[in-house]
C-alpha positions in Angstrom: 21.5 1.3 -5.0 18.5 1.2 -2.6 15.4 3.4 -1.2 17.3 5.4 1.5 15.6 5.4 4.9 15.2 8.5 6.5 16.2 8.7 10.2 12.4 8.9 11.1 11.8 5.5 9.4 14.9 3.9 11.3 13.5 5.3 14.3 10.3 3.8 13.6 11.8 0.6 12.7 13.7 0.3 15.8 10.9 1.1 18.1 8.5 -1.7 16.3 11.5 -4.4 16.8 11.7 -3.4 20.4 7.8 -4.0 20.8 8.2 -6.9 18.9 10.8 -8.5 21.0 8.8 -7.5 24.3 5.7 -9.4 22.8 6.9 -12.5 20.8 7.3 -14.8 23.9 4.6 -13.6 26.0 1.5 -15.9 27.0 -2.1 -15.2 25.6 -3.3 -14.0 28.7 -0.3 -11.3 29.0 -0.8 -10.0 25.3 -4.8 -9.8 26.0 -3.9 -7.3 29.0 -1.4 -5.4 26.9 -4.7 -4.2 24.7 -5.5 -2.1 27.2 -2.1 -0.5 27.3 -1.9 3.1 27.1 0.5 2.7 24.4 -1.5 2.0 21.4 1.7 0.7 19.3 2.3 -1.5 21.9 -1.4 -2.6 22.0 -1.2 -3.0 18.4 2.1 -5.2 18.3 0.3 -7.5 21.0 -2.5 -7.7 18.7 -0.3 -8.9 15.8 1.0 -11.7 18.3 -2.6 -12.6 19.2 -3.2 -12.6 15.6 -0.6 -15.1 14.8 -1.6 -17.1 17.9 -5.2 -17.8 16.8 -7.6 -19.9 18.1 -11.3 -19.3 19.2 -10.8 -17.5 22.1 -9.2 -15.0 20.5 -11.5 -14.7 17.8 -14.6 -14.4 20.1 -12.7 -11.9 21.9 -12.1 -9.8 18.8 -15.5 -10.4 18.0 -17.0 -9.1 21.2 -14.3 -6.1 21.3 -15.5 -5.0 17.9 -18.8 -3.6 19.8 -16.7 -2.0 23.0 -17.3 1.4 23.9 -13.7 2.2 23.6 -12.4 2.9 20.0 -8.9 1.4 20.8 -10.4 -2.0 21.1 -12.6 -1.8 18.4 -9.5 -0.7 16.4 -7.3 -3.2 17.6 -10.3 -6.3 17.2 -11.0 -5.1 13.4 -7.3 -5.7 13.0 -6.9 -8.8 14.5 -9.8 -10.0 12.4 -8.3 -8.9 9.3 -5.7 -11.9 9.0 -6.1 -14.7 11.7 -7.4 -17.9 10.6 -11.2 -18.5 10.4 -13.7 -21.3 9.5 -16.4 -20.6 7.2 -19.0 -19.0 10.2 -16.1 -17.2 11.6 -15.4 -15.5 8.6 -19.2 -14.9 7.6 -19.6 -13.1 11.3 -16.2 -11.3 11.0 -16.9 -10.0 7.6 -20.2 -8.7 8.5 -18.5 -6.9 11.4 -15.8 -5.6 9.3 -18.3 -4.3 6.7 -20.5 -2.5 9.6 -17.3 -0.9 11.4 -16.1 0.5 8.3 -19.2 2.2 7.4 -20.8 3.3 10.6 -18.0 3.4 13.2 -17.4 7.0 14.8 -13.7 6.5 14.9 -11.8 7.2 12.1 -9.1 5.1 13.3 -11.5 2.2 13.4 -13.2 2.6 10.2 -9.7 2.6 8.7 -8.5 -0.3 10.1 -11.9 -2.3 9.4 -11.7 -1.5 5.7 -7.9 -2.6 5.6 -8.4 -5.7 7.3 -11.7 -6.3 4.8 -9.3 -5.9 2.2 -7.2 -8.5 3.6 -10.0 -10.9 4.1 -11.0 -10.6 0.4 -7.0 -11.4 -0.3 -7.0 -14.5 1.6 -10.3 -15.6 0.1 -8.9 -15.2 -3.4 -11.2 -12.7 -4.6 -14.4 -14.5 -3.3 -15.5 -11.0 -1.7 -14.5 -8.8 -4.3 -18.0 -7.3 -5.1 -18.6 -7.0 -1.5 -15.4 -4.9 -1.1 -16.2 -2.9 -4.2 -19.2 -1.8 -3.0 -18.2 -0.6 0.4 -15.4 0.9 -1.5 -18.1 3.1 -3.2 -18.5 4.6 0.4 -15.4 5.0 1.8 -13.5 6.4 -1.2 -15.7 9.3 0.1 -15.2 9.1 3.7 -13.7 12.2 5.3 -10.9 10.7 6.9 -7.6 10.4 5.0 -6.8 7.2 7.1 -10.0 5.7 5.5 -9.2 6.8 2.1 -5.8 5.2 2.3 -7.1 2.2 3.5 -9.7 2.1 0.6 -7.0 2.5 -1.9 -4.8 -0.3 -0.1 -8.0 -2.6 -0.1 -8.4 -1.9 -3.7 -4.7 -2.7 -4.6 -5.2 -6.5 -3.1 -7.2 -8.1 -6.3 -7.4 -7.0 -10.0 -10.6 -5.9 -11.2 -11.2 -3.3 -14.0 -14.6 -2.1 -12.0 -11.9 -0.8 -9.4 -10.6 1.7 -11.9 -13.4 4.6 -11.5 -12.8 4.4 -7.6 -8.9 4.4 -7.8 -9.3 7.4 -10.5 -11.1 9.0 -7.8 -8.5 8.7 -5.2 -5.9 9.4 -7.6 -7.6 13.3 -7.6 -7.7 13.1 -3.9 -6.7 16.5 -1.9 -4.1 14.5 0.2 -0.7 13.1 -1.3 -0.5 9.8 1.0 -4.0 9.2 -0.8 -2.9 9.3 -4.2 0.3 7.5 -3.3 -1.6 4.4 -2.5 -4.0 4.8 -5.0 -1.1 4.8 -7.8 0.2 2.0 -5.9 -3.0 0.1 -6.4 -2.8 1.1 -10.0 0.6 0.1 -10.7 0.4 -3.3 -9.2 -2.7 -4.6 -11.1 -1.4 -3.0 -14.2 -4.5 -0.8 -15.1 -4.0 1.1 -17.8 -6.4 4.0 -19.1 -6.1 7.2 -20.8 -7.5 9.1 -17.6 -5.0 6.9 -15.1 -2.0 8.3 -17.3 -3.2 12.1 -17.3 -3.7 11.5 -13.7 -0.5 10.2 -13.3 1.3 13.4 -15.2 -0.5 15.4 -12.8 1.6 13.3 -9.9 4.7 14.4 -11.5 4.4 17.4 -9.8 3.7 15.9 -6.4 6.1 17.2 -3.6 5.5 13.7 -1.9 8.4 11.5 -3.5 6.7 8.3 -3.1 3.6 9.4 -4.9 5.7 11.1 -7.8 7.8 7.9 -7.9 4.6 5.6 -8.6 3.5 7.9 -11.2 7.2 7.8 -13.0 7.4 4.0 -12.7 3.6 4.0 -14.1 4.1 6.3 -17.2 7.3 4.6 -18.1 5.9 1.0 -17.8 3.0 2.1 -19.9 5.5 3.8 -22.4 4.0 7.5 -21.9 6.9 9.5 -23.2 5.6 12.5 -21.1 7.7 10.9 -18.5 11.1 11.0 -20.2 12.5 14.6 -19.4 11.2 13.8 -15.6 13.3 10.3 -15.8 16.2 12.4 -17.1 16.1 14.6 -14.3 15.9 11.8 -11.8 18.7 9.7 -13.3 21.2 13.0 -13.2 20.8 13.1 -9.1 23.3 12.3 -6.8 20.9 9.2 -5.6 19.4 7.6 -8.0 16.7 4.3 -7.7 17.2 0.9 -9.3 13.7 0.9 -10.3 14.3 4.4 -12.4 17.0 2.7 -14.3 15.2 -0.1 -15.0 11.8 1.0 -16.4 14.2 2.8 -18.9 14.2 -0.3 -21.0 10.1 -0.4 -20.7 9.7 3.3 -21.7 11.7 2.5 -24.6 13.1 6.0 -25.4 16.7 6.4 -27.2 16.6 9.8 -25.7 17.5 8.5 -22.3 20.7 6.7 -23.6 23.0 9.6 -22.8 21.7 9.6 -19.3 22.3 5.9 -18.8 25.7 6.4 -20.1 26.3 9.3 -17.4 24.7 6.7 -14.7 27.2 3.9 -15.8 30.6 6.5 -15.6 29.3 7.7 -12.4 28.3 4.6 -10.5 29.8 1.6 -12.4 27.8 -1.2 -13.8 24.8 -3.0 -12.3 22.1 -5.3 -13.6 19.0 -3.0 -14.2 21.6 -0.6 -16.0 23.1 -3.3 -18.1 19.6 -4.6 -19.3 18.3 -0.9 -20.2 21.4 0.2 -22.0 21.2 -3.3 -24.2 17.3 -2.6 -24.8 17.8 0.9 -25.9 20.7 0.4 -27.8 19.1 -2.3 -29.7 16.0 -0.1 -30.4 18.2 2.5 -31.7 20.1 0.3 -34.1 16.9 -0.4 -35.7 16.1 3.7 -36.6 
Protein backbone atom coordinates (compact mmCIF):
# COMPACT_ATOMS: atom_id res chain seq x y z
CA UNK A 1 0.00 0.00 0.00
CA UNK A 2 1.44 3.32 -1.04
CA UNK A 3 0.44 6.94 -0.82
CA UNK A 4 -2.16 7.45 -3.53
CA UNK A 5 -1.32 10.31 -5.88
CA UNK A 6 -4.12 12.59 -6.94
CA UNK A 7 -4.89 13.25 -10.59
CA UNK A 8 -3.58 16.78 -10.00
CA UNK A 9 -0.25 15.46 -8.69
CA UNK A 10 0.02 13.04 -11.60
CA UNK A 11 -0.60 15.87 -14.09
CA UNK A 12 2.11 17.95 -12.40
CA UNK A 13 4.54 15.04 -12.65
CA UNK A 14 3.70 14.55 -16.32
CA UNK A 15 4.32 18.23 -17.07
CA UNK A 16 7.57 18.16 -15.13
CA UNK A 17 8.72 15.12 -17.11
CA UNK A 18 7.77 16.83 -20.37
CA UNK A 19 9.86 19.90 -19.48
CA UNK A 20 12.76 17.72 -18.31
CA UNK A 21 12.71 15.85 -21.63
CA UNK A 22 12.69 19.15 -23.47
CA UNK A 23 15.72 20.50 -21.56
CA UNK A 24 17.87 17.46 -20.89
CA UNK A 25 19.90 17.51 -24.12
CA UNK A 26 19.91 21.25 -24.85
CA UNK A 27 23.27 23.04 -24.98
CA UNK A 28 24.15 25.74 -22.49
CA UNK A 29 23.18 28.69 -24.71
CA UNK A 30 19.73 27.25 -25.45
CA UNK A 31 19.11 26.64 -21.74
CA UNK A 32 20.16 30.19 -20.89
CA UNK A 33 17.73 31.49 -23.52
CA UNK A 34 14.91 29.54 -21.83
CA UNK A 35 15.46 31.47 -18.60
CA UNK A 36 13.46 34.27 -20.22
CA UNK A 37 10.59 32.03 -21.35
CA UNK A 38 7.06 33.15 -20.42
CA UNK A 39 6.45 29.74 -18.83
CA UNK A 40 8.24 29.97 -15.47
CA UNK A 41 8.09 26.21 -14.86
CA UNK A 42 9.92 25.60 -18.13
CA UNK A 43 12.45 28.27 -17.16
CA UNK A 44 12.90 26.54 -13.81
CA UNK A 45 13.60 23.22 -15.54
CA UNK A 46 16.18 24.97 -17.71
CA UNK A 47 17.73 26.43 -14.56
CA UNK A 48 17.85 22.94 -13.03
CA UNK A 49 19.73 21.67 -16.10
CA UNK A 50 22.17 24.58 -15.90
CA UNK A 51 22.65 23.88 -12.21
CA UNK A 52 23.64 20.30 -12.99
CA UNK A 53 25.85 21.41 -15.85
CA UNK A 54 27.74 23.77 -13.55
CA UNK A 55 30.82 25.76 -14.44
CA UNK A 56 32.15 29.26 -13.86
CA UNK A 57 30.10 30.84 -16.67
CA UNK A 58 26.79 29.67 -15.21
CA UNK A 59 27.86 30.66 -11.69
CA UNK A 60 28.77 34.18 -12.82
CA UNK A 61 25.49 34.43 -14.74
CA UNK A 62 23.48 33.45 -11.66
CA UNK A 63 25.40 35.86 -9.46
CA UNK A 64 24.80 38.71 -11.93
CA UNK A 65 21.14 37.75 -12.40
CA UNK A 66 20.57 38.07 -8.67
CA UNK A 67 20.73 41.84 -9.27
CA UNK A 68 18.41 41.76 -12.30
CA UNK A 69 15.44 44.14 -12.40
CA UNK A 70 13.30 41.12 -13.40
CA UNK A 71 12.13 39.17 -10.38
CA UNK A 72 11.90 35.88 -12.30
CA UNK A 73 15.58 36.04 -13.21
CA UNK A 74 16.44 36.80 -9.58
CA UNK A 75 14.36 33.81 -8.46
CA UNK A 76 16.06 31.52 -10.99
CA UNK A 77 19.46 32.87 -9.95
CA UNK A 78 18.70 32.05 -6.30
CA UNK A 79 17.57 28.57 -7.33
CA UNK A 80 20.74 27.88 -9.35
CA UNK A 81 23.03 29.06 -6.55
CA UNK A 82 21.42 26.64 -4.11
CA UNK A 83 22.97 23.41 -5.34
CA UNK A 84 25.48 24.22 -8.06
CA UNK A 85 29.07 23.18 -7.31
CA UNK A 86 31.05 26.16 -5.99
CA UNK A 87 34.61 26.76 -4.89
CA UNK A 88 35.31 28.52 -1.59
CA UNK A 89 35.34 32.04 -3.05
CA UNK A 90 32.24 31.45 -5.17
CA UNK A 91 30.42 30.02 -2.17
CA UNK A 92 31.25 32.99 0.04
CA UNK A 93 29.91 35.42 -2.58
CA UNK A 94 26.83 33.27 -3.31
CA UNK A 95 25.90 32.90 0.36
CA UNK A 96 25.98 36.67 0.83
CA UNK A 97 23.80 37.08 -2.27
CA UNK A 98 21.29 34.50 -1.03
CA UNK A 99 21.20 35.99 2.48
CA UNK A 100 20.53 39.48 1.11
CA UNK A 101 17.85 38.24 -1.29
CA UNK A 102 16.14 36.25 1.45
CA UNK A 103 15.88 39.27 3.73
CA UNK A 104 15.48 42.19 1.38
CA UNK A 105 14.05 41.25 -2.01
CA UNK A 106 10.63 42.76 -2.72
CA UNK A 107 9.43 39.58 -4.43
CA UNK A 108 8.15 36.78 -2.19
CA UNK A 109 9.09 34.11 -4.73
CA UNK A 110 12.68 35.40 -4.80
CA UNK A 111 12.87 35.45 -1.00
CA UNK A 112 11.43 31.93 -0.93
CA UNK A 113 13.96 30.49 -3.38
CA UNK A 114 16.80 32.29 -1.59
CA UNK A 115 15.86 30.78 1.79
CA UNK A 116 15.54 27.28 0.33
CA UNK A 117 18.85 27.65 -1.49
CA UNK A 118 20.60 28.87 1.65
CA UNK A 119 19.32 25.71 3.34
CA UNK A 120 20.70 23.57 0.51
CA UNK A 121 24.11 25.26 0.80
CA UNK A 122 24.08 24.67 4.56
CA UNK A 123 23.29 21.00 3.96
CA UNK A 124 26.07 20.64 1.38
CA UNK A 125 28.58 22.29 3.72
CA UNK A 126 27.73 19.79 6.49
CA UNK A 127 26.28 22.35 8.90
CA UNK A 128 29.16 24.83 8.45
CA UNK A 129 26.68 27.67 7.99
CA UNK A 130 24.06 26.46 10.48
CA UNK A 131 24.45 29.48 12.78
CA UNK A 132 24.03 31.87 9.86
CA UNK A 133 20.95 30.00 8.69
CA UNK A 134 19.48 30.16 12.19
CA UNK A 135 20.10 33.90 12.22
CA UNK A 136 18.38 34.23 8.85
CA UNK A 137 15.44 32.10 9.98
CA UNK A 138 14.85 34.39 12.96
CA UNK A 139 13.60 36.93 10.43
CA UNK A 140 12.10 34.75 7.69
CA UNK A 141 9.99 32.76 10.15
CA UNK A 142 7.95 35.97 10.48
CA UNK A 143 7.85 36.79 6.75
CA UNK A 144 4.40 37.83 5.50
CA UNK A 145 4.66 35.35 2.62
CA UNK A 146 3.49 31.77 3.11
CA UNK A 147 6.06 30.64 0.52
CA UNK A 148 8.91 32.13 2.52
CA UNK A 149 7.73 30.57 5.77
CA UNK A 150 7.41 27.18 4.03
CA UNK A 151 10.96 27.58 2.72
CA UNK A 152 12.13 28.49 6.22
CA UNK A 153 10.66 25.28 7.62
CA UNK A 154 12.34 23.32 4.84
CA UNK A 155 15.70 25.02 5.47
CA UNK A 156 15.50 24.17 9.17
CA UNK A 157 14.95 20.52 8.27
CA UNK A 158 18.36 20.06 6.62
CA UNK A 159 20.41 19.90 9.82
CA UNK A 160 19.86 18.96 13.46
CA UNK A 161 20.31 21.76 15.97
CA UNK A 162 18.15 22.18 19.05
CA UNK A 163 18.36 25.94 18.63
CA UNK A 164 15.91 25.41 15.73
CA UNK A 165 13.16 24.17 18.05
CA UNK A 166 11.72 27.58 19.12
CA UNK A 167 11.57 28.65 15.47
CA UNK A 168 9.87 25.43 14.42
CA UNK A 169 7.34 25.75 17.23
CA UNK A 170 6.42 29.18 15.82
CA UNK A 171 5.97 27.57 12.42
CA UNK A 172 3.91 24.72 13.91
CA UNK A 173 1.53 27.41 15.21
CA UNK A 174 1.37 29.17 11.84
CA UNK A 175 -2.01 30.07 10.34
CA UNK A 176 -1.26 28.22 7.08
CA UNK A 177 -1.46 24.43 6.89
CA UNK A 178 1.42 24.00 4.43
CA UNK A 179 3.77 25.87 6.76
CA UNK A 180 2.69 23.63 9.64
CA UNK A 181 3.17 20.56 7.44
CA UNK A 182 6.79 21.44 6.62
CA UNK A 183 7.50 22.46 10.20
CA UNK A 184 6.20 19.09 11.42
CA UNK A 185 8.34 17.37 8.80
CA UNK A 186 11.42 19.27 10.04
CA UNK A 187 10.65 18.27 13.62
CA UNK A 188 10.18 14.62 12.69
CA UNK A 189 13.18 14.26 10.41
CA UNK A 190 15.42 15.60 13.19
CA UNK A 191 13.69 13.73 16.02
CA UNK A 192 13.10 16.81 18.16
CA UNK A 193 10.95 16.17 21.21
CA UNK A 194 9.61 18.58 23.79
CA UNK A 195 6.23 18.79 25.58
CA UNK A 196 5.35 21.87 23.49
CA UNK A 197 6.14 20.05 20.25
CA UNK A 198 3.85 17.19 21.30
CA UNK A 199 1.07 19.62 22.19
CA UNK A 200 1.45 21.31 18.79
CA UNK A 201 1.19 17.89 17.14
CA UNK A 202 -2.00 17.15 19.09
CA UNK A 203 -3.52 20.36 17.69
CA UNK A 204 -2.48 19.29 14.20
CA UNK A 205 -4.60 16.14 14.56
CA UNK A 206 -7.58 18.36 13.69
CA UNK A 207 -5.95 19.79 10.55
CA UNK A 208 -7.89 19.46 7.30
CA UNK A 209 -4.57 19.21 5.44
CA UNK A 210 -3.91 15.47 5.41
CA UNK A 211 -0.13 15.79 5.06
CA UNK A 212 0.14 17.98 8.18
CA UNK A 213 -2.15 15.61 10.07
CA UNK A 214 -0.11 12.64 8.82
CA UNK A 215 3.13 14.16 10.15
CA UNK A 216 1.46 14.78 13.51
CA UNK A 217 0.16 11.20 13.76
CA UNK A 218 3.55 9.72 12.88
CA UNK A 219 5.33 12.13 15.21
CA UNK A 220 3.14 11.45 18.23
CA UNK A 221 3.28 7.69 17.72
CA UNK A 222 7.07 7.68 17.49
CA UNK A 223 7.19 9.74 20.69
CA UNK A 224 4.91 7.18 22.39
CA UNK A 225 2.24 9.77 23.07
CA UNK A 226 -0.97 7.80 23.50
CA UNK A 227 -3.16 10.79 22.75
CA UNK A 228 -2.83 9.59 19.16
CA UNK A 229 -4.16 6.07 19.80
CA UNK A 230 -7.79 6.73 18.89
CA UNK A 231 -6.76 8.67 15.79
CA UNK A 232 -4.64 5.72 14.66
CA UNK A 233 -7.52 3.33 15.23
CA UNK A 234 -9.73 5.57 13.09
CA UNK A 235 -7.14 5.89 10.29
CA UNK A 236 -6.42 2.15 10.23
CA UNK A 237 -10.12 1.41 9.93
CA UNK A 238 -10.41 3.26 6.62
CA UNK A 239 -10.61 1.68 3.17
CA UNK A 240 -7.23 3.21 2.31
CA UNK A 241 -4.43 2.95 4.85
CA UNK A 242 -0.75 3.81 4.83
CA UNK A 243 2.22 1.60 5.61
CA UNK A 244 3.80 4.25 7.85
CA UNK A 245 0.74 4.37 10.09
CA UNK A 246 0.83 0.61 10.48
CA UNK A 247 4.56 0.72 11.18
CA UNK A 248 4.38 3.36 13.93
CA UNK A 249 1.91 1.35 16.00
CA UNK A 250 4.97 -0.67 17.09
CA UNK A 251 6.68 2.54 18.27
CA UNK A 252 3.56 3.69 20.11
CA UNK A 253 3.40 0.40 21.98
CA UNK A 254 -0.30 0.57 22.83
CA UNK A 255 -1.71 -2.97 22.92
CA UNK A 256 -5.24 -1.63 22.48
CA UNK A 257 -4.31 -1.30 18.80
CA UNK A 258 -4.04 -5.08 18.35
CA UNK A 259 -7.71 -5.69 17.41
CA UNK A 260 -7.44 -2.99 14.75
CA UNK A 261 -4.25 -4.54 13.36
CA UNK A 262 -5.95 -7.93 13.20
CA UNK A 263 -8.74 -6.30 11.19
CA UNK A 264 -6.14 -4.81 8.84
CA UNK A 265 -4.68 -8.28 8.40
CA UNK A 266 -8.09 -9.75 7.58
CA UNK A 267 -8.81 -6.99 5.07
CA UNK A 268 -5.44 -6.59 3.33
CA UNK A 269 -3.48 -9.73 4.17
CA UNK A 270 -0.02 -9.77 5.69
CA UNK A 271 2.85 -7.42 4.88
CA UNK A 272 6.14 -6.60 6.57
CA UNK A 273 5.11 -3.54 8.58
CA UNK A 274 1.93 -5.21 9.80
CA UNK A 275 3.66 -8.43 10.82
CA UNK A 276 6.32 -6.51 12.76
CA UNK A 277 3.81 -4.33 14.61
CA UNK A 278 1.59 -7.27 15.55
CA UNK A 279 4.62 -9.18 16.82
CA UNK A 280 5.82 -6.23 18.93
CA UNK A 281 2.40 -5.52 20.44
CA UNK A 282 1.69 -9.19 21.12
CA UNK A 283 5.00 -9.40 22.96
CA UNK A 284 4.09 -6.33 25.04
CA UNK A 285 0.67 -7.81 25.81
CA UNK A 286 2.24 -11.07 27.01
CA UNK A 287 4.16 -9.10 29.61
CA UNK A 288 1.08 -7.45 31.09
